[in-house]
NUKOL-913381 format. One record per residue: x negated, y negated, z negated of N, C-alpha, C, O, CB in turn. Coordinates in Angstrom, 2 decimals. Atoms other than C-alpha are relative to their C-alpha. Glycine has a CB too. Layout:
! NUKOL-913381
n.px  n.py  n.pz  ca.px  ca.py  ca.pz  c.px  c.py  c.pz  o.px  o.py  o.pz  cb.px  cb.py  cb.pz
X  Y  Z  X  Y  Z  X  Y  Z  X  Y  Z  X  Y  Z
...
***
This chain:
! NUKOL-913381
n.px  n.py  n.pz  ca.px  ca.py  ca.pz  c.px  c.py  c.pz  o.px  o.py  o.pz  cb.px  cb.py  cb.pz
0.22  0.20  -1.42  -75.81  -87.46  -115.47  -1.06  -1.09  0.20  -0.95  -2.16  -0.40  1.33  -0.37  0.73
1.09  0.97  -0.18  -78.94  -89.26  -114.29  0.44  -1.12  0.93  1.31  -0.95  1.78  -1.26  0.70  0.55
-0.30  1.16  -0.82  -78.82  -92.69  -112.72  -0.53  0.24  1.42  -1.58  0.85  1.59  -0.62  -1.28  -0.61
0.42  -0.18  -1.39  -79.04  -92.73  -108.91  -1.23  -0.85  0.32  -1.41  -1.95  -0.21  1.14  -0.34  0.95
1.19  0.73  -0.44  -82.30  -93.78  -107.27  0.04  -0.19  1.51  0.61  0.62  2.25  -1.28  0.76  -0.41
0.20  0.26  -1.42  -83.06  -95.32  -103.90  -1.47  -0.31  0.22  -2.20  -0.60  -0.73  0.90  -1.16  0.50
1.34  0.41  -0.38  -86.29  -95.98  -102.07  0.12  -1.31  0.76  0.84  -1.40  1.75  -0.73  1.09  0.86
0.00  1.30  -0.67  -86.88  -99.61  -101.11  -1.32  -0.14  0.75  -2.39  0.04  0.17  0.21  -1.18  -1.02
1.18  0.25  -0.82  -89.29  -100.33  -98.26  -0.13  -1.50  0.20  0.82  -2.17  0.62  0.09  0.75  1.37
0.27  1.43  -0.15  -90.86  -103.79  -98.20  -0.93  -0.20  1.19  -1.95  0.48  1.33  -0.63  -0.59  -1.31
0.83  0.33  -1.16  -92.26  -105.27  -94.99  -0.37  -1.47  -0.03  0.31  -2.29  -0.66  0.73  0.36  1.31
0.42  1.39  -0.24  -94.11  -108.47  -94.09  -0.02  -0.81  -1.30  -0.68  -0.42  -2.27  0.94  -0.67  1.01
0.04  0.92  1.15  -93.45  -111.32  -96.57  0.50  0.66  -1.28  0.01  0.35  -2.37  0.82  -1.24  0.29
-0.52  -0.69  1.19  -91.47  -109.06  -98.93  -1.07  0.89  -0.62  -1.18  0.99  -1.84  1.25  0.83  0.35
1.10  -0.83  0.47  -94.43  -106.70  -99.17  -1.09  -0.86  -0.65  -1.63  -0.50  -1.70  -0.60  0.82  1.16
1.00  0.91  0.56  -96.82  -109.60  -99.76  0.45  -0.52  -1.37  -0.36  -0.58  -2.30  -0.25  -1.18  0.97
-0.51  0.56  1.26  -94.59  -111.05  -102.51  -0.01  1.03  -1.13  -0.38  0.71  -2.26  1.41  -0.54  0.20
-0.11  -1.01  1.06  -94.08  -107.78  -104.39  -1.30  0.74  -0.23  -1.49  1.34  -1.29  1.08  0.98  0.34
1.23  -0.79  0.09  -97.51  -106.28  -103.72  0.25  1.47  0.27  -0.61  2.31  -0.01  -0.64  -0.17  -1.36
-0.37  -1.39  -0.25  -95.72  -103.10  -102.65  0.46  0.18  1.44  0.91  -0.78  2.08  1.11  0.45  -0.98
-0.62  -0.34  -1.28  -94.75  -101.38  -99.43  1.20  0.91  -0.21  2.07  1.02  0.65  -1.03  0.67  0.94
-1.08  -0.93  0.32  -92.43  -98.89  -101.11  0.19  0.03  -1.50  -0.77  -0.07  -2.26  -0.30  1.43  0.56
-0.29  -0.06  1.43  -90.69  -98.65  -104.47  1.22  0.87  -0.23  2.23  0.73  0.46  0.22  -1.43  -0.57
-1.15  -0.77  0.44  -88.41  -96.12  -106.10  0.73  -0.82  -1.05  0.14  -1.23  -2.05  -0.42  1.41  -0.56
-0.78  0.87  0.88  -85.61  -98.04  -107.81  1.20  0.78  -0.53  1.92  1.42  0.24  0.47  -1.29  0.75
-1.17  -0.60  0.62  -83.05  -96.71  -110.27  1.14  -1.01  0.02  1.01  -2.11  -0.52  -0.31  0.47  -1.45
-1.14  0.91  -0.10  -79.67  -98.26  -109.54  0.70  -0.11  -1.36  0.76  0.87  -2.11  1.00  0.49  1.08
-0.67  0.19  1.29  -77.79  -99.74  -112.52  1.38  0.65  -0.07  1.97  0.72  -1.15  0.12  -1.46  -0.29
-1.33  -0.63  -0.02  -74.55  -98.00  -111.44  0.02  1.05  1.11  -0.75  0.98  2.06  1.13  -1.06  0.22
-0.05  -1.09  -0.98  -73.58  -94.88  -109.49  0.60  -0.44  1.33  0.36  0.19  2.36  0.80  1.16  -0.56
-0.52  0.60  -1.22  -71.69  -96.99  -106.94  -0.47  -1.45  -0.01  0.12  -2.29  -0.69  1.59  0.11  0.10
0.61  1.33  0.10  -73.84  -100.07  -106.32  0.08  -0.70  1.35  -0.44  -0.18  2.34  -1.47  0.10  -0.49
-0.13  0.69  -1.28  -73.00  -102.63  -103.63  -1.34  -0.52  0.51  -2.13  -1.08  -0.24  0.98  -1.15  -0.13
1.23  0.52  -0.61  -75.80  -103.48  -101.22  -0.07  -1.52  -0.18  -1.16  -2.08  -0.28  -0.06  0.37  1.50
-0.03  1.45  0.16  -74.69  -107.10  -101.58  -0.59  -0.46  -1.34  -0.99  -1.62  -1.47  1.42  -0.51  0.12
0.58  0.34  1.31  -75.93  -106.99  -105.21  -1.47  0.37  -0.12  -2.13  0.01  -1.10  0.79  0.69  -1.10
1.37  -0.50  0.11  -79.29  -105.39  -104.46  -1.03  -1.12  0.01  -2.05  -1.03  -0.68  -0.30  0.97  1.13
0.94  1.10  -0.09  -81.02  -108.65  -103.61  -0.30  -0.59  -1.38  -1.46  -0.73  -1.76  0.54  -1.09  0.93
0.23  0.59  1.32  -80.51  -110.18  -107.06  -0.63  1.01  -0.97  -1.40  0.63  -1.85  1.32  -0.53  -0.59
0.60  -1.02  0.84  -81.42  -106.86  -108.70  -1.50  0.11  0.27  -2.30  0.21  -0.66  0.69  1.36  0.23
1.42  -0.08  -0.34  -84.74  -106.69  -106.80  -0.75  -1.24  -0.49  -1.89  -1.14  -0.94  -0.18  0.15  1.51
0.63  1.24  0.50  -85.48  -110.32  -107.71  -0.23  0.11  -1.51  -1.23  -0.39  -2.02  0.88  -1.24  0.33
0.18  -0.16  1.45  -84.96  -109.41  -111.39  -1.17  0.94  -0.31  -1.80  0.82  -1.37  1.29  0.54  -0.64
1.14  -0.90  0.19  -87.56  -106.65  -110.98  -1.33  -0.68  0.36  -2.39  -0.30  -0.14  0.17  1.26  0.86
1.19  0.72  -0.48  -90.01  -109.06  -109.29  0.24  -1.51  -0.14  0.35  -2.21  0.86  -0.34  0.37  1.49
-0.27  1.43  0.18  -89.43  -112.50  -110.86  -1.21  -0.87  0.35  -2.36  -0.43  0.29  0.43  -0.28  -1.45
1.03  1.03  -0.17  -91.38  -115.62  -109.98  -1.02  0.29  1.09  -2.16  -0.17  1.02  -0.73  -0.20  -1.28
0.92  -0.24  -1.13  -92.92  -114.32  -106.73  0.58  -0.53  1.31  0.00  -0.33  2.37  -0.32  1.50  0.13
-0.63  0.55  -1.20  -90.55  -116.07  -104.30  0.82  1.01  0.79  1.22  0.74  1.92  -1.04  -0.57  0.89
-0.75  -1.03  -0.72  -88.72  -112.87  -103.38  1.43  -0.46  0.31  1.99  -0.07  1.34  0.04  1.29  -0.81
-1.37  0.47  -0.23  -85.34  -114.61  -103.70  0.11  -0.74  1.32  1.06  -0.52  2.08  0.45  -0.90  -1.14
-0.03  0.76  -1.26  -86.14  -117.00  -100.83  -0.23  0.92  1.19  0.39  0.74  2.24  -1.07  -1.11  -0.02
0.28  -0.95  -1.09  -87.52  -114.16  -98.70  1.25  0.81  0.32  1.59  1.01  1.48  -1.17  0.94  -0.38
-1.18  -0.85  -0.21  -84.41  -112.02  -99.20  1.17  -0.78  0.60  2.01  -0.19  1.28  0.43  0.64  -1.31
-1.09  0.82  -0.56  -82.09  -114.92  -98.28  -0.03  0.01  1.53  1.02  -0.07  2.16  -0.10  -1.43  -0.50
0.10  0.03  -1.45  -83.40  -114.83  -94.71  -0.29  1.37  0.60  -0.53  1.49  1.81  -1.08  -0.98  0.42
0.30  -1.35  -0.47  -83.96  -111.08  -94.46  1.26  0.77  0.34  2.37  0.41  -0.08  -0.81  0.76  -1.05
-1.07  -0.94  -0.29  -81.81  -108.31  -93.07  -0.31  1.31  -0.72  -1.41  1.50  -1.23  0.16  0.23  1.53
0.14  -1.28  0.68  -81.29  -104.83  -94.50  0.23  1.13  0.98  1.01  1.02  1.92  0.97  0.10  -1.19
-0.37  -1.24  -0.66  -81.39  -101.36  -93.10  0.16  1.06  -1.07  -0.54  1.06  -2.08  -1.07  0.43  1.08
-0.24  -1.11  0.91  -80.06  -98.29  -94.86  -0.10  1.29  0.81  0.62  1.49  1.78  1.41  -0.12  -0.71
0.26  -1.25  -0.71  -81.35  -94.89  -93.76  -0.26  -0.26  1.49  0.29  0.41  2.36  1.18  0.97  -0.17
0.48  0.37  -1.34  -82.94  -96.51  -90.67  1.08  -0.56  0.91  0.91  -0.57  2.13  -0.61  1.20  0.65
-1.04  0.66  -0.79  -79.70  -98.18  -89.53  0.20  -1.41  -0.50  0.43  -1.64  -1.69  1.34  0.79  -0.06
-0.18  1.40  0.38  -79.42  -101.95  -89.50  1.40  -0.22  -0.55  2.38  0.35  -0.07  -0.27  -0.93  1.20
-1.28  0.31  0.64  -76.67  -103.33  -91.71  0.46  -1.37  0.49  -0.26  -2.36  0.36  -0.12  0.02  -1.57
-0.56  1.26  -0.47  -74.44  -106.01  -90.18  0.70  -0.76  -1.13  0.63  -1.98  -1.19  0.98  0.25  1.14
-0.76  0.64  1.07  -72.30  -106.67  -93.26  -0.32  0.70  -1.31  0.15  1.82  -1.56  1.52  0.03  0.30
0.41  -0.62  1.27  -73.82  -106.01  -96.70  1.18  0.25  -0.92  1.10  1.10  -1.81  -1.02  -0.87  -0.71
-1.19  -0.17  0.85  -70.36  -106.31  -98.28  0.66  1.36  0.23  1.41  1.83  -0.62  1.00  -1.12  0.27
-0.66  -1.26  -0.35  -69.32  -103.06  -96.56  -0.79  1.24  -0.41  -0.33  2.36  -0.20  0.25  0.04  1.48
0.86  -1.14  0.30  -72.17  -100.87  -97.85  -0.11  0.19  -1.52  -0.40  -0.75  -2.26  -1.40  -0.20  0.62
0.16  -0.36  1.41  -72.19  -99.10  -101.21  -1.08  1.06  -0.11  -1.02  2.09  0.56  1.34  0.51  -0.63
1.09  -0.95  0.22  -75.35  -97.36  -102.37  0.41  1.00  -1.07  0.97  0.63  -2.10  -1.31  -0.73  -0.40
-0.40  -1.05  0.93  -74.83  -94.04  -104.11  -1.20  0.77  -0.55  -1.05  1.62  -1.43  0.95  0.96  0.68
1.21  -0.72  0.40  -78.43  -92.85  -104.53  -0.49  0.87  1.14  0.31  1.46  1.87  0.26  0.86  -1.25
0.61  -0.79  -1.05  -80.83  -91.13  -102.19  -0.26  -0.76  1.28  -0.92  -0.23  2.18  0.86  1.16  0.29
0.19  0.77  -1.22  -80.79  -93.88  -99.58  -1.41  -0.59  0.07  -2.09  -0.78  -0.94  1.04  -1.12  0.08
1.23  0.74  -0.25  -83.84  -95.48  -98.03  0.45  -1.36  0.52  1.05  -1.46  1.59  -0.96  0.76  1.03
-0.43  1.36  -0.33  -83.27  -99.24  -97.95  -1.22  -0.82  0.35  -2.18  -0.88  -0.42  0.79  -0.64  -1.19
1.14  0.80  -0.43  -85.60  -101.49  -95.99  0.38  -1.47  0.03  1.47  -1.85  0.45  -0.49  0.46  1.37
-0.13  1.45  -0.08  -86.03  -105.23  -96.34  -0.69  -0.42  1.30  -1.90  -0.26  1.44  -0.63  -0.74  -1.27
0.52  0.39  -1.31  -86.47  -106.56  -92.79  -0.10  -1.53  0.04  0.91  -2.23  0.16  0.91  0.54  1.17
0.23  1.44  0.00  -88.02  -110.02  -92.86  0.02  -0.54  1.43  -0.30  0.18  2.38  -1.34  -0.33  -0.68
0.05  0.60  -1.33  -87.67  -112.43  -89.94  -1.45  -0.07  0.48  -2.38  -0.27  -0.30  0.63  -1.40  -0.01
1.34  0.02  -0.60  -90.62  -112.34  -87.57  -0.03  -1.11  1.03  0.88  -1.24  1.85  -0.36  1.38  0.65
0.15  1.03  -1.03  -91.85  -115.27  -85.55  -1.18  0.37  0.87  -2.10  1.08  0.45  -0.20  -1.41  -0.62
1.09  -0.30  -0.92  -94.08  -115.08  -82.58  0.21  -0.72  1.30  1.23  -1.38  1.52  -0.12  1.49  0.24
-0.15  0.71  -1.26  -94.68  -116.39  -79.17  -0.48  0.80  1.15  -0.42  0.34  2.30  -0.71  -1.30  -0.03
***
């Protein structure tokens, strides 16, 4: 059985840090908690400051904002977006 994959969309500072706007990621387990995705993405992109960016970012899964990352389990096929805070006036 093949490992599940998700599509990660990077916006704003996350895109700048990774140099990507989109990435196909193979999950390390068939039931992978969204709460663990941040550290997994940082391991894929070390030393670019992504950890600090993700600490203040929100997530969306399949175009729906996630209020509590502890309640979401990724199974493969999802589109997960990193939504960075935006400032403006």
